[in-house]
C-alpha positions as CSV (number, residue, x, y, z in Angstrom):
1,M,19.0,37.0,-8.3
2,S,15.8,38.9,-7.0
3,S,17.1,42.6,-8.5
4,K,17.6,41.2,-11.9
5,K,15.8,39.0,-14.6
6,I,16.6,35.5,-14.2
7,R,18.0,34.3,-17.7
8,V,17.0,31.2,-19.5
9,L,18.5,28.9,-22.0
10,I,15.8,26.5,-23.8
11,V,18.0,23.3,-25.3
12,D,15.2,21.1,-27.1
13,D,15.2,19.6,-30.6
14,S,11.2,20.3,-31.1
15,S,10.4,23.7,-32.7
16,I,7.2,23.3,-31.2
17,I,8.4,22.6,-27.3
18,R,10.6,25.7,-27.8
19,S,8.4,28.1,-28.7
20,L,5.7,26.9,-26.1
21,L,8.3,27.1,-23.4
22,R,9.6,30.7,-24.8
23,R,6.1,31.5,-24.4
24,F,5.3,30.1,-20.8
25,L,8.6,31.4,-19.6
26,T,8.4,35.0,-21.0
27,S,5.1,35.6,-19.7
28,D,6.2,35.9,-16.4
29,P,8.2,39.5,-16.1
30,D,11.0,38.3,-13.8
31,I,12.1,35.8,-16.5
32,E,14.2,36.4,-19.7
33,V,14.7,33.5,-22.5
34,V,18.4,34.6,-23.7
35,G,18.6,31.8,-26.4
36,A,16.6,28.5,-27.8
37,A,18.8,25.7,-29.3
38,P,17.6,22.9,-31.1
39,D,20.9,20.7,-30.3
40,P,23.9,20.7,-27.8
41,Y,26.2,22.4,-30.3
42,V,23.7,24.9,-30.8
43,A,23.2,25.3,-26.9
44,R,26.8,25.3,-26.2
45,D,27.7,28.4,-28.3
46,I,24.9,30.0,-26.5
47,L,25.9,29.2,-23.0
48,L,29.6,30.7,-23.5
49,R,28.0,33.9,-25.1
50,E,25.2,34.8,-22.6
51,K,26.0,32.9,-19.7
52,P,22.6,32.2,-18.5
53,D,21.6,31.5,-14.9
54,V,19.1,28.3,-16.1
55,M,19.3,26.0,-18.8
56,T,16.1,23.5,-19.8
57,L,17.3,20.6,-21.2
58,D,15.9,17.6,-23.0
59,V,17.4,14.3,-23.0
60,E,16.7,12.6,-26.3
61,M,18.0,14.6,-28.8
62,P,20.2,14.4,-32.1
63,R,24.0,14.5,-32.5
64,M,24.6,14.5,-28.7
65,D,22.0,13.2,-25.9
66,G,21.4,15.7,-23.2
67,V,22.8,13.9,-20.3
68,T,26.3,13.7,-21.9
69,F,26.1,17.3,-22.7
70,L,25.4,18.0,-19.3
71,E,28.0,16.4,-18.3
72,K,30.5,18.1,-20.2
73,V,29.0,21.2,-19.2
74,M,29.1,20.7,-15.3
75,A,32.7,19.8,-16.0
76,S,33.6,23.3,-17.6
77,N,30.7,25.8,-17.3
78,P,28.3,24.8,-15.1
79,V,24.7,26.1,-15.1
80,R,21.7,25.7,-12.9
81,T,19.9,22.9,-15.0
82,I,16.1,21.8,-15.2
83,I,15.7,18.8,-17.5
84,I,12.1,19.0,-19.0
85,S,11.8,15.8,-21.0
86,S,8.9,13.1,-22.1
87,L,8.4,11.1,-19.2
88,S,8.8,7.6,-20.9
89,T,9.6,4.4,-18.8
90,Q,12.1,3.6,-21.7
91,G,14.3,6.7,-21.0
92,S,13.7,7.3,-17.1
93,E,16.8,5.5,-16.4
94,T,18.9,7.9,-18.7
95,T,17.1,10.9,-17.3
96,L,17.7,10.1,-13.7
97,R,21.3,9.8,-14.8
98,A,21.2,13.5,-15.2
99,F,20.9,13.9,-11.4
100,E,24.2,11.9,-11.5
101,V,26.1,14.6,-13.5
102,G,24.6,17.5,-12.1
103,A,20.8,18.2,-13.0
104,I,18.8,20.2,-10.3
105,D,15.2,19.1,-11.3
106,V,12.7,17.2,-13.5
107,M,9.7,17.6,-15.0
108,A,7.4,16.6,-17.8
109,K,7.4,18.4,-21.1
110,P,4.0,20.4,-21.7
111,A,1.4,17.9,-23.4
112,I,-1.9,17.7,-23.7
113,D,-3.8,16.3,-20.6
114,I,-7.6,16.4,-20.0
115,T,-6.8,16.6,-16.3
116,R,-4.6,20.3,-16.3
117,S,-5.1,23.2,-18.1
118,M,-2.3,25.1,-19.9
119,E,-2.4,27.4,-17.9
120,S,-1.4,25.4,-14.6
121,I,1.4,23.8,-16.7
122,R,2.8,27.2,-17.5
123,E,2.6,28.2,-13.3
124,E,4.6,24.9,-12.9
125,I,7.2,25.3,-15.4
126,V,7.6,29.2,-14.1
127,N,7.7,28.3,-10.6
128,R,9.9,25.7,-11.3
129,V,12.5,27.4,-13.2
130,K,12.4,30.1,-10.6
131,A,13.1,27.5,-7.9
132,V,16.0,26.3,-9.5
133,A,17.9,29.4,-10.1
134,K,17.7,29.8,-6.2
135,A,19.3,26.4,-6.0
136,K,22.9,25.4,-5.0
137,L,24.8,24.1,-7.8
138,P,25.0,20.7,-6.9
139,I,28.4,19.0,-5.6
140,K,29.4,15.4,-6.8
141,M,28.1,13.1,-4.3
142,K,30.2,10.4,-2.5
143,Y,28.7,7.1,-2.1
144,E,29.7,3.6,-2.1
145,A,27.7,0.6,-4.0
146,R,27.4,-2.9,-2.2
147,P,25.7,-6.2,-3.4
148,P,22.5,-7.1,-2.0
149,T,22.8,-9.2,0.8
150,A,19.9,-11.4,2.1
151,V,18.1,-10.2,5.2
152,K,18.2,-12.7,8.3
153,S,14.9,-14.2,9.0
154,Q,14.9,-13.2,12.5
155,A,14.7,-9.7,11.3
156,L,11.2,-10.2,10.3
157,A,10.1,-11.2,13.8
158,K,11.1,-7.2,14.4
159,T,8.3,-6.0,12.6
160,T,6.8,-3.4,15.4
161,H,10.4,-2.1,16.0
162,Q,11.9,1.2,14.4
163,I,10.3,2.8,11.5
164,L,12.2,5.2,9.6
165,A,10.6,7.8,7.4
166,I,12.3,10.2,4.8
167,A,10.7,13.6,2.9
168,S,13.0,14.4,0.1
169,S,12.5,16.3,-3.1
170,T,14.8,18.8,-5.2
171,G,18.7,17.1,-4.8
172,G,17.4,14.3,-3.0
173,T,18.1,11.6,-5.3
174,E,21.5,11.7,-4.8
175,A,21.2,12.6,-1.3
176,L,19.5,9.4,-0.7
177,K,21.9,7.5,-2.3
178,V,24.7,8.7,0.1
179,I,22.5,7.9,3.0
180,L,21.2,4.7,2.0
181,S,24.5,3.0,0.6
182,K,25.9,3.8,4.6
183,M,22.9,1.9,6.0
184,P,23.2,-1.8,7.1
185,S,21.4,-4.6,5.8
186,D,18.9,-4.6,8.6
187,I,18.1,-1.2,8.3
188,P,14.8,-0.4,10.0
189,G,11.8,-0.6,7.8
190,T,11.7,2.2,5.8
191,V,9.6,4.3,3.8
192,I,10.3,7.4,1.8
193,V,8.6,10.1,-0.1
194,Q,10.9,11.3,-2.7
195,H,9.2,13.8,-5.2
196,L,9.6,12.3,-8.7
197,P,7.0,12.1,-11.7
198,P,4.8,8.7,-11.8
199,V,7.5,6.8,-14.2
200,F,10.3,7.7,-12.1
201,T,10.2,6.1,-9.0
202,A,10.3,2.5,-10.1
203,T,13.0,3.2,-12.2
204,Y,14.6,5.1,-9.0
205,A,14.2,1.9,-6.7
206,K,15.7,-0.3,-9.3
207,L,18.8,1.9,-9.4
208,L,18.7,2.1,-5.4
209,Q,18.6,-1.5,-5.2
210,K,21.8,-2.1,-7.4
211,M,23.6,-0.4,-5.2
212,C,22.3,-1.2,-1.2
213,P,22.6,-4.7,0.7
214,F,18.7,-4.4,1.3
215,E,15.6,-4.5,-0.7
216,V,14.4,-1.3,-2.2
217,K,11.1,-1.0,-4.4
218,E,8.6,0.9,-5.7
219,A,5.8,1.0,-2.8
220,Q,2.7,-1.3,-3.8
221,E,-1.0,-1.5,-2.0
222,G,-0.6,-3.2,1.4
223,D,3.2,-3.5,1.1
224,K,4.4,-4.8,4.5
225,V,7.1,-2.9,6.1
226,Y,10.1,-4.3,8.1
227,P,13.8,-4.4,8.6
228,G,15.9,-5.0,5.4
229,R,13.4,-3.4,3.3
230,V,12.9,0.7,1.9
231,L,9.5,1.4,0.3
232,I,9.2,4.2,-1.9
233,A,6.3,6.3,-2.5
234,P,4.8,6.0,-6.2
235,G,4.8,9.2,-8.4
236,N,1.5,10.5,-8.2
237,Y,-0.1,8.5,-5.0
238,H,0.2,9.6,-1.3
239,M,1.4,6.7,1.0
240,E,0.8,6.2,4.4
241,L,2.0,3.7,7.1
242,S,-0.6,1.8,8.8
243,R,-0.8,-1.5,11.4
244,S,-2.6,-4.8,11.4
245,G,-1.5,-6.7,14.6
246,A,2.3,-6.9,14.4
247,Y,2.9,-5.7,11.1
248,Y,3.0,-2.3,9.7
249,H,2.2,-1.9,6.2
250,V,1.7,0.9,3.4
251,K,-1.4,2.3,1.9
252,L,-1.7,4.4,-1.3
253,H,-4.5,6.4,-2.3
254,Q,-4.7,9.9,-4.6
255,E,-6.3,12.6,-2.4
256,P,-6.1,15.8,-3.3
257,I,-2.5,17.2,-4.1
258,L,-0.9,18.2,-0.5
259,N,1.7,21.3,-0.3
260,G,1.6,21.5,-4.4
261,V,3.0,17.7,-4.7
262,R,1.4,14.0,-4.8
263,P,3.0,12.0,-2.9
264,A,3.1,14.6,0.0
265,A,5.4,13.6,3.0
266,D,3.1,15.2,5.2
267,F,0.3,12.5,4.6
268,L,3.5,9.7,5.3
269,M,4.7,11.7,8.4
270,K,1.5,11.8,9.9
271,S,0.7,8.3,9.6
272,V,4.2,7.6,11.2
273,A,3.6,9.6,14.0
274,K,0.2,7.6,14.6
275,Y,1.1,4.3,14.2
276,A,5.0,4.1,15.3
277,G,4.9,7.3,17.6
278,A,8.4,6.9,19.7
279,N,9.3,3.9,17.3
280,A,10.1,6.1,14.5
281,I,13.0,8.4,13.4
282,G,12.1,11.0,10.8
283,V,14.4,12.7,7.9
284,V,13.9,15.6,5.9
285,L,16.3,16.6,3.0
286,T,17.0,19.1,0.6
287,G,14.0,20.1,-1.8
288,M,12.0,22.9,-2.0
289,G,8.3,24.1,-0.4
290,R,7.5,22.8,2.9
291,D,6.2,19.2,2.4
292,G,7.0,17.0,5.7
293,A,7.1,20.0,7.9
294,D,3.9,19.6,9.8
295,G,4.1,15.9,9.7
296,L,7.5,16.1,11.4
297,V,5.5,18.2,14.1
298,A,3.2,15.6,14.7
299,M,6.3,13.0,14.7
300,K,8.2,14.9,17.2
301,N,5.1,15.4,19.3
302,S,4.5,11.4,19.2
303,G,8.0,10.5,20.7
304,A,9.7,10.1,17.2
305,Y,13.3,11.7,16.8
306,N,13.8,14.0,13.8
307,I,16.7,14.8,11.7
308,A,17.3,17.6,9.3
309,Q,20.0,18.2,6.5
310,N,21.9,21.2,6.9
311,E,22.1,24.1,4.9
312,E,25.5,23.6,3.8
313,T,24.7,20.4,2.0
314,C,21.2,21.0,0.7
315,V,20.8,22.0,-3.1
316,V,17.6,23.7,-1.9
317,F,17.3,24.5,2.1
318,G,13.3,24.7,1.7
319,M,11.8,21.7,3.2
320,P,14.7,21.7,6.3
321,R,14.3,25.2,7.0
322,V,10.5,25.2,7.3
323,A,10.6,22.0,9.8
324,I,13.4,23.8,11.8
325,E,11.7,26.5,12.1
326,L,8.7,24.7,13.4
327,K,10.9,23.2,16.0
328,A,10.2,19.9,15.0
329,I,13.8,18.9,14.7
330,Q,16.0,17.3,17.2
331,K,19.3,17.1,15.1
332,V,20.6,19.2,12.4
333,C,23.2,17.3,10.4
334,A,25.5,17.4,7.2
335,L,24.4,15.0,4.6
336,E,27.4,12.8,5.2
337,D,26.6,12.4,8.9
338,I,23.0,11.4,8.6
339,A,23.4,7.6,8.3
340,K,25.5,7.8,11.7
341,E,23.0,9.7,13.6
342,I,20.3,7.1,12.5
343,M,22.3,4.4,13.6
344,K,22.8,6.1,16.7
345,Q,19.2,6.7,18.0
346,I,18.6,2.9,16.6
347,K,21.1,2.0,19.3
348,I,19.7,4.5,21.9
349,M,16.2,3.0,21.5
350,D,17.4,-0.5,21.6
351,V,18.4,0.2,25.2
352,V,15.8,2.2,26.3
353,K,13.5,-0.7,25.2
354,A,16.0,-3.3,27.3
355,S,15.8,-1.5,30.5
């Protein structure tokens, strides 16, 4: 795709947004906008005629919503898709469903924001479209929902045992479902950075809670980390592990963006290295960029065991690739085997502690 322009179709019912996205995207010499559709019916005809490399898609549109349209597209003429939508709490669950049917990435519609210049928004949209153009088309993930199960009270006494830290980005919302759906109700205290916009992380945690036999929640300042609990870093907040006496807990802050993102997994992984050391397992999943790699190096140096998702099952083999190149990884696994590898290492840790 590097030898030719990336051909993009814009689908949005707002003429203002269509015009703005066209202007942003055509400002880059590597991108060509082949069409702009006000609804899925017009978009369908352009898709068939132009066969674009990437489609930008709104969720809330007249005549047919974006998720229903995307499901039809992925079943007949798959195209790499980035959702560019209004980030409302009400619409976040619908937008997250777009990942289930095949969307690769999601971001906010351009808007007036005193904290950001239009140039920075333009640059982000261009970079995200370019990244999506290089991604693999997602395959349908297999996972089985299990009803929540009460965590045994004695599990709380194990608060200084293993910590599971996971870094995840593009393609990760579905990858995490595969892993977590295979984990037991007394899953080690788990901390996750999944790159998502602010209003989406709470909704995503609730969706995971419905399918997992343990607690899943968006992290809040001071939340304790213990077996049977999974904490997801809130959008736009870095999350770090800390320790007070026998308890692990999390701290949230808004230090500057790192690796182009907030939350950044490097903050989390480096804190896990400091406070959990050899009691930790690190995992890096599909995602663009290098977030988490330096933190995983610190974890390995402190005695942790680190796992990376393999290239074949990644939507974007960016974050795992960098971690592997830095020699921060002890085991590279297909997505469907990661949960088994985590449990294997937990048992090994328990044997070592007992000996």
